[in-house]
C-alpha positions as CSV (number, residue, x, y, z in Angstrom):
1,M,0.0,0.0,0.0
2,T,1.5,3.3,-1.1
3,M,0.6,6.3,1.2
4,R,0.2,9.7,-0.2
5,N,2.0,12.3,2.0
6,Q,0.0,15.2,0.4
7,P,-3.1,14.0,-1.4
8,A,-4.5,16.2,-4.2
9,A,-7.8,17.7,-3.7
10,R,-9.3,15.4,-6.3
11,Q,-8.1,12.4,-4.3
12,V,-9.4,13.8,-1.2
13,R,-12.8,14.5,-2.8
14,L,-12.8,10.8,-4.0
15,G,-12.3,9.6,-0.5
16,S,-15.0,12.0,0.8
17,E,-17.5,10.4,-1.8
18,L,-16.6,7.0,-0.6
19,R,-17.4,7.9,3.0
20,R,-20.7,9.5,1.9
21,L,-21.7,6.3,0.1
22,R,-20.9,4.3,3.2
23,E,-22.6,6.7,5.6
24,A,-25.7,7.1,3.5
25,A,-26.2,3.3,3.6
26,G,-25.7,3.3,7.3
27,K,-22.6,0.9,7.0
28,P,-20.0,1.0,9.7
29,A,-16.4,1.6,8.5
30,K,-15.3,-1.8,10.1
31,E,-18.0,-3.7,8.1
32,V,-16.9,-2.2,4.8
33,A,-13.2,-2.7,5.6
34,G,-14.0,-6.4,6.1
35,L,-15.9,-6.5,2.8
36,L,-13.0,-5.0,1.0
37,K,-10.5,-7.2,2.9
38,V,-8.5,-4.2,4.1
39,S,-7.7,-3.1,7.7
40,S,-9.8,-0.4,9.4
41,A,-6.7,1.9,9.2
42,H,-6.5,1.3,5.4
43,M,-10.3,2.0,5.1
44,S,-9.7,5.3,7.0
45,Q,-6.8,6.2,4.7
46,M,-8.9,5.6,1.5
47,E,-11.7,7.8,2.9
48,A,-9.1,10.5,3.6
49,G,-7.7,10.3,0.1
50,S,-4.3,9.4,1.3
51,S,-4.5,5.8,0.0
52,A,-5.7,4.7,-3.4
53,I,-8.7,2.4,-4.0
54,S,-8.9,-0.1,-7.0
55,E,-11.8,-0.1,-9.4
56,E,-12.8,-3.6,-8.2
57,R,-13.0,-2.5,-4.6
58,L,-14.8,0.8,-5.4
59,R,-17.5,-1.1,-7.4
60,R,-17.8,-3.7,-4.6
61,L,-18.2,-0.8,-2.0
62,A,-20.9,0.9,-4.2
63,A,-22.8,-2.4,-4.6
64,H,-22.7,-3.2,-0.9
65,C,-23.9,0.3,-0.1
66,L,-26.8,-0.2,-2.6
67,C,-25.7,2.8,-4.8
68,T,-27.8,2.6,-8.0
69,D,-26.5,5.9,-9.5
70,E,-24.5,4.3,-12.3
71,E,-23.2,7.7,-13.6
72,L,-21.9,8.6,-10.2
73,V,-20.1,5.2,-9.8
74,E,-18.5,5.6,-13.2
75,A,-17.3,9.0,-12.5
76,L,-15.8,7.9,-9.2
77,V,-14.1,5.0,-11.0
78,T,-12.6,7.4,-13.5
79,I,-11.1,9.5,-10.6
80,A,-9.7,6.3,-8.9
81,T,-8.2,4.8,-12.0
82,E,-6.7,7.8,-13.9
83,N,-2.9,7.8,-14.0
84,T,-2.1,10.7,-16.3
85,R,0.1,13.7,-15.6
86,G,-1.2,17.2,-16.3
87,W,0.8,20.2,-17.1
88,W,0.3,21.4,-13.5
89,D,2.6,18.5,-12.3
90,D,5.5,20.5,-13.7
91,Y,5.1,22.8,-10.8
92,R,5.0,20.1,-8.1
93,G,7.5,21.2,-5.4
94,V,7.7,24.7,-7.0
95,L,4.2,26.0,-6.1
96,P,1.9,25.2,-3.3
97,Q,-0.2,22.0,-3.7
98,V,-3.4,24.2,-3.9
99,N,-2.2,25.8,-7.1
100,L,-2.1,22.3,-8.7
101,D,-5.3,21.4,-7.3
102,V,-7.1,24.4,-8.8
103,A,-5.6,23.7,-12.3
104,E,-6.5,20.1,-12.1
105,A,-10.1,21.0,-11.0
106,E,-10.5,23.4,-14.0
107,H,-9.1,20.8,-16.4
108,H,-11.8,18.3,-15.4
109,A,-14.7,20.6,-15.0
110,R,-17.7,20.6,-17.4
111,Y,-18.2,24.3,-16.9
112,L,-16.9,27.1,-14.7
113,H,-18.8,30.0,-13.2
114,E,-16.8,32.7,-11.5
115,V,-17.5,35.9,-9.6
116,S,-14.6,38.3,-9.2
117,V,-15.0,41.6,-7.3
118,G,-11.4,42.6,-6.4
119,Y,-9.4,41.5,-9.4
120,V,-9.7,40.5,-13.0
121,P,-10.3,36.7,-13.0
122,G,-7.0,34.7,-13.2
123,L,-8.1,32.9,-16.5
124,L,-8.3,36.3,-18.1
125,Q,-5.2,38.1,-16.7
126,T,-2.2,39.2,-18.8
127,P,1.3,38.4,-17.7
128,D,2.0,42.0,-16.6
129,Y,-1.3,42.1,-14.6
130,A,-0.6,38.8,-12.9
131,R,2.9,39.9,-12.0
132,A,1.7,43.1,-10.5
133,V,-0.9,41.1,-8.4
134,F,1.6,38.5,-7.2
135,S,4.1,41.3,-6.4
136,Y,1.8,42.2,-3.4
137,N,2.2,38.8,-1.8
138,R,3.2,38.8,1.8
139,P,5.9,37.7,2.5
140,E,7.2,39.3,-0.6
141,L,8.2,37.0,-3.4
142,S,11.6,36.9,-5.0
143,D,11.9,36.9,-8.8
144,S,12.6,33.2,-8.8
145,E,9.4,32.7,-6.9
146,L,7.4,35.2,-8.8
147,S,8.2,34.0,-12.4
148,P,6.8,30.4,-12.0
149,R,3.5,31.9,-10.5
150,V,3.0,34.1,-13.5
151,E,3.9,31.3,-15.9
152,Y,1.5,28.9,-14.1
153,R,-1.3,31.5,-14.3
154,M,-0.9,31.9,-18.0
155,R,-0.9,28.1,-18.5
156,R,-4.2,27.8,-16.7
157,R,-5.7,29.6,-19.8
158,A,-5.4,26.3,-21.7
159,V,-8.9,25.3,-20.5
160,I,-10.5,28.2,-22.4
161,E,-8.2,27.9,-25.5
162,R,-8.2,24.1,-26.2
163,D,-10.1,22.7,-29.2
164,V,-13.2,22.1,-27.0
165,P,-13.0,25.0,-24.5
166,L,-14.3,24.9,-21.0
167,A,-17.7,26.6,-20.8
168,Y,-16.7,29.7,-18.8
169,E,-18.9,32.5,-17.6
170,T,-17.5,35.1,-15.3
171,I,-19.0,38.1,-13.5
172,V,-16.6,41.0,-12.9
173,H,-17.2,44.0,-10.8
174,E,-16.3,47.4,-12.3
175,F,-13.9,48.0,-9.5
176,A,-11.7,45.1,-10.7
177,L,-11.7,46.5,-14.2
178,R,-10.8,50.0,-13.1
179,V,-8.2,49.5,-10.5
180,R,-4.7,49.9,-11.7
181,V,-2.7,47.2,-10.2
182,A,0.4,48.4,-12.2
183,D,0.1,51.3,-14.6
184,R,-2.2,52.7,-17.4
185,Q,-0.5,50.6,-20.1
186,T,-1.0,47.4,-18.1
187,S,-4.7,48.3,-17.4
188,L,-5.4,49.0,-21.1
189,A,-3.7,45.8,-22.2
190,Q,-5.8,43.9,-19.7
191,L,-9.1,45.3,-20.9
192,R,-8.1,44.5,-24.5
193,R,-7.3,41.0,-23.5
194,I,-10.8,40.6,-22.1
195,L,-12.3,42.1,-25.1
196,D,-10.3,39.7,-27.3
197,E,-11.5,36.7,-25.4
198,I,-15.1,37.9,-25.7
199,E,-14.8,38.4,-29.5
200,Q,-13.2,35.0,-30.0
201,G,-16.2,33.4,-28.1
202,H,-14.0,31.8,-25.5
203,V,-15.8,33.3,-22.5
204,T,-19.0,34.9,-21.4
205,V,-18.3,38.1,-19.4
206,R,-20.8,40.0,-17.4
207,V,-20.0,43.3,-15.7
208,I,-21.5,44.8,-12.5
209,P,-21.3,48.6,-12.7
210,I,-20.4,50.5,-9.5
211,D,-23.7,52.3,-9.6
212,Q,-25.8,49.1,-10.2
213,D,-28.7,48.7,-7.9
214,G,-29.5,45.5,-6.1
215,F,-25.9,44.3,-5.6
216,G,-25.0,43.5,-2.1
217,G,-22.3,40.9,-2.8
218,A,-19.0,42.8,-2.1
219,A,-17.7,39.5,-0.7
220,A,-19.2,37.3,-3.4
221,S,-15.9,36.3,-5.1
222,M,-16.1,32.5,-5.8
223,M,-15.6,29.8,-8.4
224,Y,-18.1,27.0,-9.1
225,L,-16.9,24.1,-11.2
226,G,-19.4,21.7,-12.7
227,G,-18.4,18.0,-12.1
228,P,-19.0,15.0,-14.5
229,V,-22.2,14.5,-12.4
230,P,-23.9,17.2,-10.2
231,Q,-22.9,15.4,-7.0
232,L,-19.3,16.0,-7.9
233,D,-19.6,19.8,-8.3
234,T,-17.0,21.8,-6.5
235,G,-16.9,25.3,-5.1
236,L,-13.8,27.3,-4.4
237,R,-13.6,30.4,-2.1
238,D,-10.8,32.3,-0.6
239,A,-10.3,31.7,3.2
240,P,-7.8,33.2,5.8
241,T,-5.9,29.9,5.5
242,G,-6.0,29.8,1.6
243,V,-8.3,28.4,-1.0
244,L,-11.2,26.5,0.4
245,F,-12.6,23.6,-1.7
246,I,-16.3,23.1,-1.0
247,D,-18.1,19.8,-1.7
248,A,-21.0,19.7,0.9
249,Q,-24.2,19.7,-1.0
250,A,-25.9,22.4,1.2
251,Q,-22.9,24.7,0.7
252,L,-22.9,24.1,-3.1
253,K,-26.5,25.0,-3.2
254,Q,-25.7,28.3,-1.4
255,L,-23.0,29.0,-3.9
256,R,-25.4,28.4,-6.9
257,T,-27.9,30.8,-5.2
258,L,-25.1,33.4,-4.7
259,F,-24.1,33.1,-8.4
260,R,-27.7,33.5,-9.5
261,K,-28.2,36.6,-7.4
262,V,-24.9,38.2,-8.7
263,R,-25.8,37.3,-12.2
264,E,-29.2,39.0,-11.9
265,A,-27.4,42.3,-10.8
266,S,-25.1,42.1,-13.8
267,L,-25.3,43.5,-17.3
268,E,-26.1,41.2,-20.2
269,P,-23.0,40.0,-22.2
270,T,-23.4,42.4,-25.1
271,A,-23.9,45.4,-22.7
272,S,-20.9,44.2,-20.6
273,R,-18.7,44.1,-23.8
274,D,-19.8,47.7,-24.6
275,F,-19.1,48.7,-21.1
276,I,-15.6,47.3,-21.2
277,H,-14.9,49.1,-24.6
278,R,-16.0,52.5,-22.9
279,L,-13.6,51.8,-19.9
280,A,-10.8,51.2,-22.5
281,K,-11.5,54.4,-24.3
282,E,-11.3,56.3,-21.0
283,L,-7.8,55.2,-20.3
């Protein structure tokens, strides 16, 4: 048995879903461990994502727990058996694990909904904009630490530029579009980058003007990633300790509601494009 010292968020999520299957069926961990012919400790490690589970054991667990959702089981099997490296693995040991987890989550998502109040969303940032944002990290980053972070952020754009791009809708507050994280030239280039993505059809961008009525979501920044089945949707929010991955169904429902409310307060895509054009002309 190979133990993972630092399991990826995707592996942790698989373990959480195994535990949910077992608990929903009212099966004690010791009973399921016996069924799978593993120790109680091994069972605990599989549910924590720190130890792998084979396809055969996963299917046996699902059958024992009377799970009849075949699409969910197949999605879990895919997670359990995938053994491919993504471009984000190039940054293992260079960037924090959470960076790798975000890129992997985006890669596997069916769609991505994002709300950004303070900054231009990472998937739309230019290198100069990203560098200016990362330059405010505390403790301050050296050039050797800054460069891979900027490079990583640019490589995340692959999900909206691939042959079959990720369905990406983002809602951006006017403040994020106006604030100059660096200088006028950087801000203008950033607005033009967003407009270029809109024109190419890669993304749907909605804007919330500063004077928009009915917007009480100053702390609404979030990402919502659609999974292969709805039960495997994932939410991401910033927390004092870093990025928080959300998988509890009640919390995911709250995030869907939050996105809907923010969306209702935003301009339609065409009006948003025209709004960004006007901002660019003002610079």
